[in-house]
BALOBA-1460 file (C-alpha; in Angstrom, 3 decimals):
// residues 323
<rec num="1" residu="k" x="96.884" y="-25.722" z="43.420"/>
<rec num="2" residu="p" x="96.658" y="-28.411" z="45.879"/>
<rec num="3" residu="s" x="98.200" y="-27.506" z="49.300"/>
<rec num="4" residu="a" x="101.889" y="-27.951" z="49.575"/>
<rec num="5" residu="r" x="101.372" y="-30.771" z="52.574"/>
<rec num="6" residu="m" x="99.369" y="-32.903" z="49.759"/>
<rec num="7" residu="w" x="102.222" y="-32.355" z="47.629"/>
<rec num="8" residu="y" x="104.709" y="-34.123" z="49.944"/>
<rec num="9" residu="k" x="102.403" y="-37.294" z="50.384"/>
<rec num="10" residu="a" x="104.398" y="-40.417" z="49.278"/>
<rec num="11" residu="h" x="101.502" y="-41.607" z="47.266"/>
<rec num="12" residu="l" x="101.631" y="-38.485" z="45.090"/>
<rec num="13" residu="r" x="105.130" y="-38.768" z="44.787"/>
<rec num="14" residu="r" x="104.417" y="-42.656" z="43.754"/>
<rec num="15" residu="l" x="102.135" y="-41.281" z="40.996"/>
<rec num="16" residu="l" x="104.280" y="-38.668" z="39.266"/>
<rec num="17" residu="p" x="106.764" y="-40.668" z="37.418"/>
<rec num="18" residu="e" x="103.740" y="-42.649" z="36.110"/>
<rec num="19" residu="l" x="101.269" y="-39.857" z="35.140"/>
<rec num="20" residu="g" x="103.238" y="-36.594" z="35.849"/>
<rec num="21" residu="t" x="104.077" y="-36.500" z="31.860"/>
<rec num="22" residu="y" x="100.436" y="-36.214" z="30.837"/>
<rec num="23" residu="s" x="98.231" y="-33.326" z="31.408"/>
<rec num="24" residu="v" x="95.121" y="-33.736" z="33.375"/>
<rec num="25" residu="a" x="92.655" y="-34.114" z="30.525"/>
<rec num="26" residu="q" x="94.744" y="-37.219" z="29.291"/>
<rec num="27" residu="i" x="93.841" y="-39.648" z="32.342"/>
<rec num="28" residu="d" x="91.123" y="-41.331" z="31.933"/>
<rec num="29" residu="k" x="89.878" y="-44.670" z="33.289"/>
<rec num="30" residu="v" x="91.723" y="-46.840" z="30.951"/>
<rec num="31" residu="m" x="94.970" y="-45.528" z="32.230"/>
<rec num="32" residu="l" x="94.277" y="-46.021" z="35.630"/>
<rec num="33" residu="d" x="93.231" y="-49.303" z="34.931"/>
<rec num="34" residu="v" x="96.399" y="-50.145" z="33.541"/>
<rec num="35" residu="y" x="98.159" y="-48.350" z="36.250"/>
<rec num="36" residu="k" x="96.600" y="-50.468" z="39.007"/>
<rec num="37" residu="a" x="96.858" y="-53.748" z="37.099"/>
<rec num="38" residu="r" x="100.695" y="-53.182" z="37.023"/>
<rec num="39" residu="r" x="100.900" y="-51.952" z="40.383"/>
<rec num="40" residu="r" x="99.279" y="-55.178" z="41.460"/>
<rec num="41" residu="k" x="102.313" y="-57.105" z="40.042"/>
<rec num="42" residu="e" x="104.980" y="-55.051" z="41.902"/>
<rec num="43" residu="i" x="106.348" y="-56.541" z="45.258"/>
<rec num="44" residu="n" x="106.806" y="-54.196" z="47.736"/>
<rec num="45" residu="r" x="109.781" y="-54.833" z="50.513"/>
<rec num="46" residu="f" x="108.154" y="-57.116" z="52.539"/>
<rec num="47" residu="g" x="108.065" y="-59.416" z="49.593"/>
<rec num="48" residu="k" x="104.176" y="-59.252" z="49.025"/>
<rec num="49" residu="p" x="102.383" y="-57.921" z="46.100"/>
<rec num="50" residu="t" x="100.999" y="-54.344" z="46.698"/>
<rec num="51" residu="s" x="98.417" y="-54.049" z="48.943"/>
<rec num="52" residu="d" x="94.721" y="-53.113" z="48.050"/>
<rec num="53" residu="r" x="95.032" y="-50.147" z="51.022"/>
<rec num="54" residu="t" x="98.102" y="-48.840" z="49.356"/>
<rec num="55" residu="l" x="96.631" y="-49.067" z="46.082"/>
<rec num="56" residu="q" x="93.434" y="-47.405" z="47.024"/>
<rec num="57" residu="a" x="95.371" y="-44.173" z="48.322"/>
<rec num="58" residu="e" x="97.017" y="-43.748" z="45.285"/>
<rec num="59" residu="l" x="93.963" y="-44.138" z="43.454"/>
<rec num="60" residu="d" x="92.367" y="-41.561" z="45.478"/>
<rec num="61" residu="t" x="95.532" y="-39.030" z="45.617"/>
<rec num="62" residu="a" x="95.231" y="-39.235" z="41.580"/>
<rec num="63" residu="l" x="91.350" y="-38.398" z="41.251"/>
<rec num="64" residu="r" x="91.745" y="-35.899" z="44.300"/>
<rec num="65" residu="v" x="94.230" y="-34.060" z="41.683"/>
<rec num="66" residu="i" x="91.750" y="-34.518" z="38.870"/>
<rec num="67" residu="r" x="88.960" y="-32.951" z="41.064"/>
<rec num="68" residu="w" x="91.411" y="-30.060" z="41.841"/>
<rec num="69" residu="a" x="91.899" y="-29.376" z="37.870"/>
<rec num="70" residu="k" x="88.054" y="-29.779" z="37.576"/>
<rec num="71" residu="s" x="87.157" y="-27.261" z="39.893"/>
<rec num="72" residu="a" x="89.968" y="-24.815" z="38.403"/>
<rec num="73" residu="g" x="88.367" y="-24.719" z="35.633"/>
<rec num="74" residu="y" x="90.723" y="-27.131" z="33.589"/>
<rec num="75" residu="a" x="89.372" y="-29.919" z="31.078"/>
<rec num="76" residu="v" x="89.002" y="-33.409" z="32.645"/>
<rec num="77" residu="d" x="87.984" y="-36.808" z="31.636"/>
<rec num="78" residu="e" x="85.026" y="-37.772" z="33.507"/>
<rec num="79" residu="s" x="85.371" y="-41.328" z="32.849"/>
<rec num="80" residu="a" x="88.284" y="-41.327" z="35.386"/>
<rec num="81" residu="f" x="86.083" y="-41.380" z="38.070"/>
<rec num="82" residu="s" x="84.308" y="-44.306" z="37.611"/>
<rec num="83" residu="v" x="87.915" y="-46.516" z="38.241"/>
<rec num="84" residu="a" x="87.114" y="-49.292" z="40.235"/>
<rec num="85" residu="r" x="88.788" y="-48.603" z="43.699"/>
<rec num="86" residu="p" x="89.674" y="-51.589" z="45.905"/>
<rec num="87" residu="d" x="87.886" y="-52.262" z="49.134"/>
<rec num="88" residu="p" x="90.948" y="-52.673" z="51.746"/>
<rec num="89" residu="v" x="88.375" y="-53.330" z="54.489"/>
<rec num="90" residu="v" x="87.465" y="-56.975" z="53.546"/>
<rec num="91" residu="d" x="91.043" y="-58.134" z="53.594"/>
<rec num="92" residu="a" x="92.546" y="-55.510" z="56.146"/>
<rec num="93" residu="p" x="93.789" y="-57.663" z="59.220"/>
<rec num="94" residu="r" x="91.964" y="-56.493" z="62.364"/>
<rec num="95" residu="r" x="94.044" y="-58.470" z="64.673"/>
<rec num="96" residu="y" x="97.224" y="-60.167" z="64.789"/>
<rec num="97" residu="d" x="98.592" y="-63.469" z="66.313"/>
<rec num="98" residu="p" x="99.453" y="-62.864" z="69.771"/>
<rec num="99" residu="g" x="102.859" y="-64.347" z="68.595"/>
<rec num="100" residu="e" x="103.213" y="-61.855" z="66.148"/>
<rec num="101" residu="v" x="102.509" y="-58.896" z="68.569"/>
<rec num="102" residu="a" x="105.108" y="-60.488" z="71.095"/>
<rec num="103" residu="r" x="107.694" y="-60.489" z="67.890"/>
<rec num="104" residu="l" x="107.196" y="-56.985" z="67.420"/>
<rec num="105" residu="v" x="107.531" y="-56.357" z="71.258"/>
<rec num="106" residu="a" x="110.884" y="-58.579" z="71.008"/>
<rec num="107" residu="c" x="112.149" y="-56.726" z="68.513"/>
<rec num="108" residu="a" x="111.820" y="-53.276" z="70.403"/>
<rec num="109" residu="w" x="113.593" y="-54.686" z="73.586"/>
<rec num="110" residu="a" x="116.461" y="-55.758" z="71.215"/>
<rec num="111" residu="g" x="116.940" y="-52.202" z="70.158"/>
<rec num="112" residu="p" x="117.514" y="-50.650" z="66.871"/>
<rec num="113" residu="a" x="119.894" y="-52.518" z="64.554"/>
<rec num="114" residu="p" x="123.230" y="-51.127" z="64.061"/>
<rec num="115" residu="n" x="123.685" y="-48.964" z="61.561"/>
<rec num="116" residu="p" x="127.128" y="-48.856" z="59.473"/>
<rec num="117" residu="k" x="126.775" y="-45.587" z="58.531"/>
<rec num="118" residu="k" x="126.479" y="-43.924" z="61.776"/>
<rec num="119" residu="h" x="129.224" y="-44.930" z="64.269"/>
<rec num="120" residu="g" x="129.094" y="-44.037" z="67.810"/>
<rec num="121" residu="r" x="126.020" y="-42.207" z="67.639"/>
<rec num="122" residu="k" x="124.468" y="-43.520" z="70.658"/>
<rec num="123" residu="s" x="125.986" y="-44.963" z="73.830"/>
<rec num="124" residu="p" x="124.559" y="-48.134" z="75.410"/>
<rec num="125" residu="e" x="122.834" y="-46.768" z="78.188"/>
<rec num="126" residu="a" x="121.221" y="-44.642" z="75.071"/>
<rec num="127" residu="l" x="120.381" y="-47.584" z="72.805"/>
<rec num="128" residu="a" x="118.980" y="-49.307" z="76.080"/>
<rec num="129" residu="a" x="116.385" y="-46.369" z="76.643"/>
<rec num="130" residu="v" x="115.490" y="-46.213" z="73.195"/>
<rec num="131" residu="a" x="114.864" y="-50.270" z="73.499"/>
<rec num="132" residu="l" x="112.599" y="-49.350" z="76.333"/>
<rec num="133" residu="r" x="110.586" y="-46.535" z="74.669"/>
<rec num="134" residu="d" x="109.926" y="-48.790" z="71.723"/>
<rec num="135" residu="a" x="108.602" y="-51.745" z="73.747"/>
<rec num="136" residu="t" x="106.609" y="-49.317" z="75.646"/>
<rec num="137" residu="v" x="105.187" y="-47.732" z="72.390"/>
<rec num="138" residu="i" x="104.315" y="-51.066" z="70.698"/>
<rec num="139" residu="t" x="102.585" y="-52.231" z="74.577"/>
<rec num="140" residu="v" x="100.480" y="-49.119" z="74.820"/>
<rec num="141" residu="l" x="99.035" y="-49.351" z="71.208"/>
<rec num="142" residu="s" x="98.656" y="-53.025" z="71.184"/>
<rec num="143" residu="r" x="96.727" y="-52.601" z="74.449"/>
<rec num="144" residu="l" x="95.302" y="-49.399" z="74.751"/>
<rec num="145" residu="g" x="94.207" y="-48.692" z="71.312"/>
<rec num="146" residu="l" x="95.399" y="-45.189" z="70.976"/>
<rec num="147" residu="r" x="95.881" y="-43.587" z="67.603"/>
<rec num="148" residu="a" x="99.111" y="-42.371" z="66.464"/>
<rec num="149" residu="g" x="98.329" y="-38.769" z="67.334"/>
<rec num="150" residu="e" x="96.905" y="-39.407" z="70.548"/>
<rec num="151" residu="l" x="100.435" y="-41.274" z="71.209"/>
<rec num="152" residu="r" x="102.329" y="-38.627" z="70.539"/>
<rec num="153" residu="a" x="100.388" y="-35.571" z="72.711"/>
<rec num="154" residu="m" x="100.102" y="-38.188" z="75.516"/>
<rec num="155" residu="e" x="100.896" y="-36.267" z="78.877"/>
<rec num="156" residu="c" x="101.837" y="-37.885" z="81.783"/>
<rec num="157" residu="s" x="98.762" y="-36.296" z="83.724"/>
<rec num="158" residu="w" x="96.327" y="-38.164" z="81.329"/>
<rec num="159" residu="i" x="97.615" y="-41.605" z="83.519"/>
<rec num="160" residu="r" x="95.425" y="-41.957" z="86.780"/>
<rec num="161" residu="w" x="98.148" y="-44.057" z="88.647"/>
<rec num="162" residu="s" x="95.631" y="-45.188" z="91.835"/>
<rec num="163" residu="d" x="92.746" y="-46.542" z="89.482"/>
<rec num="164" residu="r" x="95.050" y="-47.688" z="86.499"/>
<rec num="165" residu="r" x="93.112" y="-45.681" z="84.028"/>
<rec num="166" residu="l" x="94.274" y="-43.631" z="81.105"/>
<rec num="167" residu="v" x="91.810" y="-40.496" z="80.136"/>
<rec num="168" residu="v" x="92.471" y="-39.184" z="77.149"/>
<rec num="169" residu="p" x="91.008" y="-35.343" z="77.337"/>
<rec num="170" residu="a" x="89.150" y="-32.954" z="75.013"/>
<rec num="171" residu="d" x="89.785" y="-29.533" z="76.045"/>
<rec num="172" residu="s" x="92.180" y="-26.561" z="75.363"/>
<rec num="173" residu="s" x="95.181" y="-28.520" z="75.501"/>
<rec num="174" residu="y" x="94.431" y="-31.460" z="73.209"/>
<rec num="175" residu="t" x="91.292" y="-32.577" z="71.255"/>
<rec num="176" residu="p" x="91.217" y="-36.156" z="69.934"/>
<rec num="177" residu="k" x="89.590" y="-37.128" z="66.740"/>
<rec num="178" residu="g" x="85.713" y="-37.084" z="67.640"/>
<rec num="179" residu="g" x="85.977" y="-34.460" z="70.269"/>
<rec num="180" residu="v" x="85.205" y="-36.416" z="72.921"/>
<rec num="181" residu="e" x="86.874" y="-37.251" z="76.538"/>
<rec num="182" residu="r" x="87.125" y="-40.749" z="76.844"/>
<rec num="183" residu="t" x="88.745" y="-43.277" z="79.979"/>
<rec num="184" residu="i" x="90.595" y="-46.458" z="79.088"/>
<rec num="185" residu="p" x="91.286" y="-49.024" z="81.879"/>
<rec num="186" residu="m" x="94.526" y="-50.472" z="81.601"/>
<rec num="187" residu="e" x="95.931" y="-53.978" z="82.156"/>
<rec num="188" residu="l" x="98.488" y="-54.616" z="85.278"/>
<rec num="189" residu="d" x="101.150" y="-55.227" z="83.239"/>
<rec num="190" residu="v" x="100.631" y="-52.086" z="81.078"/>
<rec num="191" residu="w" x="100.409" y="-49.847" z="83.935"/>
<rec num="192" residu="g" x="103.559" y="-51.326" z="85.385"/>
<rec num="193" residu="l" x="105.510" y="-50.852" z="82.121"/>
<rec num="194" residu="l" x="104.394" y="-47.288" z="82.333"/>
<rec num="195" residu="l" x="105.519" y="-46.417" z="85.600"/>
<rec num="196" residu="f" x="109.038" y="-48.379" z="84.807"/>
<rec num="197" residu="w" x="109.217" y="-46.207" z="82.001"/>
<rec num="198" residu="l" x="108.371" y="-42.588" z="83.482"/>
<rec num="199" residu="g" x="110.279" y="-43.345" z="86.896"/>
<rec num="200" residu="d" x="109.837" y="-40.742" z="88.978"/>
<rec num="201" residu="r" x="108.567" y="-38.147" z="86.346"/>
<rec num="202" residu="r" x="105.352" y="-37.318" z="86.464"/>
<rec num="203" residu="a" x="104.691" y="-34.132" z="84.258"/>
<rec num="204" residu="g" x="105.307" y="-33.426" z="80.725"/>
<rec num="205" residu="r" x="104.605" y="-35.720" z="77.884"/>
<rec num="206" residu="v" x="105.106" y="-39.392" z="78.189"/>
<rec num="207" residu="f" x="107.468" y="-40.115" z="75.184"/>
<rec num="208" residu="e" x="109.457" y="-37.093" z="74.456"/>
<rec num="209" residu="p" x="110.401" y="-35.998" z="70.894"/>
<rec num="210" residu="e" x="113.747" y="-37.484" z="69.699"/>
<rec num="211" residu="r" x="114.509" y="-33.788" z="68.331"/>
<rec num="212" residu="k" x="112.914" y="-30.472" z="68.630"/>
<rec num="213" residu="g" x="109.811" y="-29.786" z="66.781"/>
<rec num="214" residu="r" x="107.649" y="-26.631" z="65.929"/>
<rec num="215" residu="r" x="104.419" y="-26.231" z="66.670"/>
<rec num="216" residu="r" x="102.220" y="-24.484" z="63.837"/>
<rec num="217" residu="g" x="98.475" y="-23.204" z="64.576"/>
<rec num="218" residu="a" x="96.105" y="-25.516" z="67.035"/>
<rec num="219" residu="g" x="96.858" y="-29.188" z="66.991"/>
<rec num="220" residu="w" x="99.929" y="-31.468" z="66.610"/>
<rec num="221" residu="h" x="101.846" y="-32.211" z="63.649"/>
<rec num="222" residu="r" x="105.015" y="-34.345" z="62.833"/>
<rec num="223" residu="g" x="107.767" y="-33.062" z="64.466"/>
<rec num="224" residu="s" x="105.979" y="-32.005" z="67.763"/>
<rec num="225" residu="g" x="106.511" y="-35.698" z="69.339"/>
<rec num="226" residu="i" x="107.563" y="-38.709" z="68.752"/>
<rec num="227" residu="d" x="108.026" y="-40.121" z="65.375"/>
<rec num="228" residu="v" x="105.745" y="-43.040" z="65.995"/>
<rec num="229" residu="e" x="105.513" y="-44.032" z="61.860"/>
<rec num="230" residu="k" x="109.429" y="-44.092" z="61.741"/>
<rec num="231" residu="l" x="109.288" y="-46.473" z="64.948"/>
<rec num="232" residu="m" x="106.701" y="-48.630" z="63.602"/>
<rec num="233" residu="r" x="108.414" y="-48.865" z="60.240"/>
<rec num="234" residu="r" x="111.727" y="-49.803" z="61.886"/>
<rec num="235" residu="v" x="110.385" y="-52.257" z="64.494"/>
<rec num="236" residu="s" x="108.248" y="-54.058" z="61.923"/>
<rec num="237" residu="d" x="111.212" y="-54.386" z="59.557"/>
<rec num="238" residu="q" x="113.150" y="-55.795" z="62.272"/>
<rec num="239" residu="a" x="110.321" y="-58.248" z="62.811"/>
<rec num="240" residu="g" x="109.710" y="-59.144" z="59.456"/>
<rec num="241" residu="l" x="106.246" y="-57.956" z="59.350"/>
<rec num="242" residu="d" x="103.939" y="-55.122" z="57.976"/>
<rec num="243" residu="v" x="102.272" y="-53.523" z="60.688"/>
<rec num="244" residu="t" x="101.159" y="-49.909" z="61.304"/>
<rec num="245" residu="a" x="100.095" y="-48.129" z="64.613"/>
<rec num="246" residu="h" x="96.589" y="-47.902" z="63.095"/>
<rec num="247" residu="d" x="96.992" y="-51.602" z="62.528"/>
<rec num="248" residu="l" x="97.751" y="-52.182" z="66.363"/>
<rec num="249" residu="r" x="94.791" y="-49.846" z="66.989"/>
<rec num="250" residu="h" x="92.578" y="-52.313" z="65.378"/>
<rec num="251" residu="h" x="94.414" y="-55.382" z="67.216"/>
<rec num="252" residu="a" x="93.623" y="-53.721" z="70.587"/>
<rec num="253" residu="i" x="90.044" y="-53.135" z="69.905"/>
<rec num="254" residu="s" x="89.565" y="-56.618" z="68.411"/>
<rec num="255" residu="r" x="91.144" y="-58.085" z="71.637"/>
<rec num="256" residu="w" x="89.011" y="-56.278" z="73.975"/>
<rec num="257" residu="v" x="86.145" y="-57.748" z="71.411"/>
<rec num="258" residu="d" x="87.218" y="-61.085" z="72.089"/>
<rec num="259" residu="l" x="87.769" y="-60.363" z="75.889"/>
<rec num="260" residu="m" x="83.842" y="-59.499" z="76.448"/>
<rec num="261" residu="p" x="82.775" y="-62.847" z="77.937"/>
<rec num="262" residu="v" x="85.175" y="-63.304" z="80.415"/>
<rec num="263" residu="g" x="85.909" y="-59.246" z="81.180"/>
<rec num="264" residu="g" x="81.855" y="-58.904" z="82.222"/>
<rec num="265" residu="y" x="82.164" y="-55.602" z="79.859"/>
<rec num="266" residu="s" x="79.524" y="-54.968" z="76.854"/>
<rec num="267" residu="l" x="80.202" y="-53.553" z="73.142"/>
<rec num="268" residu="a" x="79.276" y="-50.328" z="74.293"/>
<rec num="269" residu="d" x="82.038" y="-50.243" z="76.872"/>
<rec num="270" residu="v" x="84.541" y="-51.259" z="74.133"/>
<rec num="271" residu="q" x="83.005" y="-47.901" z="71.960"/>
<rec num="272" residu="a" x="83.613" y="-45.923" z="74.505"/>
<rec num="273" residu="w" x="87.104" y="-47.087" z="75.066"/>
<rec num="274" residu="a" x="88.134" y="-46.882" z="71.322"/>
<rec num="275" residu="g" x="86.304" y="-43.504" z="71.007"/>
<rec num="276" residu="h" x="83.742" y="-44.492" z="68.847"/>
<rec num="277" residu="v" x="80.160" y="-43.447" z="68.140"/>
<rec num="278" residu="p" x="77.908" y="-46.146" z="68.949"/>
<rec num="279" residu="q" x="76.889" y="-48.068" z="65.634"/>
<rec num="280" residu="s" x="79.238" y="-46.486" z="63.724"/>
<rec num="281" residu="r" x="82.321" y="-48.869" z="63.904"/>
<rec num="282" residu="t" x="82.310" y="-51.670" z="65.968"/>
<rec num="283" residu="g" x="78.858" y="-51.661" z="66.315"/>
<rec num="284" residu="p" x="76.649" y="-54.526" z="64.512"/>
<rec num="285" residu="g" x="74.616" y="-52.009" z="62.538"/>
<rec num="286" residu="s" x="77.888" y="-51.534" z="60.806"/>
<rec num="287" residu="g" x="78.823" y="-55.171" z="60.070"/>
<rec num="288" residu="d" x="82.471" y="-54.559" z="61.757"/>
<rec num="289" residu="q" x="81.823" y="-56.682" z="64.688"/>
<rec num="290" residu="d" x="81.137" y="-59.747" z="62.470"/>
<rec num="291" residu="r" x="84.598" y="-59.133" z="60.412"/>
<rec num="292" residu="i" x="86.564" y="-58.461" z="63.529"/>
<rec num="293" residu="r" x="85.589" y="-62.382" z="64.268"/>
<rec num="294" residu="a" x="85.820" y="-63.532" z="60.655"/>
<rec num="295" residu="q" x="89.324" y="-62.348" z="59.739"/>
<rec num="296" residu="n" x="92.147" y="-64.072" z="61.198"/>
<rec num="297" residu="p" x="90.049" y="-65.977" z="64.093"/>
<rec num="298" residu="i" x="92.569" y="-66.047" z="66.670"/>
<rec num="299" residu="p" x="91.131" y="-66.017" z="70.206"/>
<rec num="300" residu="h" x="93.192" y="-64.557" z="73.228"/>
<rec num="301" residu="q" x="94.071" y="-66.654" z="75.763"/>
<rec num="302" residu="a" x="92.213" y="-66.582" z="79.202"/>
<rec num="303" residu="a" x="95.699" y="-65.715" z="81.032"/>
<rec num="304" residu="n" x="95.984" y="-62.731" z="79.038"/>
<rec num="305" residu="s" x="93.140" y="-61.264" z="80.140"/>
<rec num="306" residu="s" x="93.544" y="-62.179" z="84.026"/>
<rec num="307" residu="s" x="94.408" y="-58.390" z="84.923"/>
<rec num="308" residu="f" x="91.722" y="-57.120" z="82.898"/>
<rec num="309" residu="l" x="88.893" y="-58.840" z="84.780"/>
<rec num="310" residu="p" x="88.882" y="-56.682" z="88.232"/>
<rec num="311" residu="l" x="88.614" y="-53.536" z="85.651"/>
<rec num="312" residu="a" x="85.269" y="-54.598" z="84.071"/>
<rec num="313" residu="s" x="82.896" y="-52.742" z="86.878"/>
<rec num="314" residu="a" x="85.289" y="-50.046" z="87.530"/>
<rec num="315" residu="s" x="85.614" y="-49.105" z="83.869"/>
<rec num="316" residu="r" x="81.684" y="-48.969" z="83.269"/>
<rec num="317" residu="s" x="81.334" y="-46.606" z="85.902"/>
<rec num="318" residu="h" x="84.163" y="-44.219" z="84.701"/>
<rec num="319" residu="c" x="83.749" y="-44.749" z="81.058"/>
<rec num="320" residu="g" x="83.811" y="-41.338" z="78.956"/>
<rec num="321" residu="r" x="84.383" y="-39.692" z="82.293"/>
<rec num="322" residu="g" x="87.678" y="-37.777" z="84.060"/>
<rec num="323" residu="p" x="89.195" y="-38.769" z="87.326"/>
């Protein structure tokens, strides 16, 4: 049967009340089209209709179950595989207005909203530490373009303080997606915020987990580091936005592309910082660069790039290498 991890996916839990009363053989294209049309009319907690990204994930989950049933020898309706899945790439935001990102950071600095169900859970000093951590996380995600797993596993040893660089390793201790080590230049304000957050600490993980977790096998899993998804949901709700950690990664890459004319670096540098194979994600061959510029074309102010300019030549010389 499907893995236990798959059964706990939120998308599958969302599908079960709708399709769980039917046998796999009864689920066909018409049934999935009716489900898709009804879901498009529903309003989420942000007051918006169901996004194409969510709908695509739910349909993919349903088709995975049908493919598993087919491979296991059960009878299935082949018409289900012809259902039209929405393409979220067209309307997925690749950048946010600088004011929206600033609102996220401001809400993070404000700290968690008081919870009437939990009294005296944290002291004012602890709440201030949580606010500093949340603001640092949002800033790192939106400026350095890290993946959520990379942020959870981020060690103090990754930071090259003297060169203002962040080295994401690819060794026995941690291997990122793609399996290639990369070096990301840090702007002065990001470098200073990390220095303020860590204080005198220069060893261990940059963002310690809120509670102890277990590590199973090789690689990181939820519970072994800071809960990035929970943090993003809480801060996004406070800011009245629908933003994930991966959305902020897209925003950081879009910002790098916008600053290429004044930063003195090339698209190959952006691809290396993002950990993308050339011509695969942000390259001209994929068309992503045109989509990045076309969707919500909000040029970043030149003032925001002033601390980035001195890193242009140095970042090219260190790109993809260690210290």
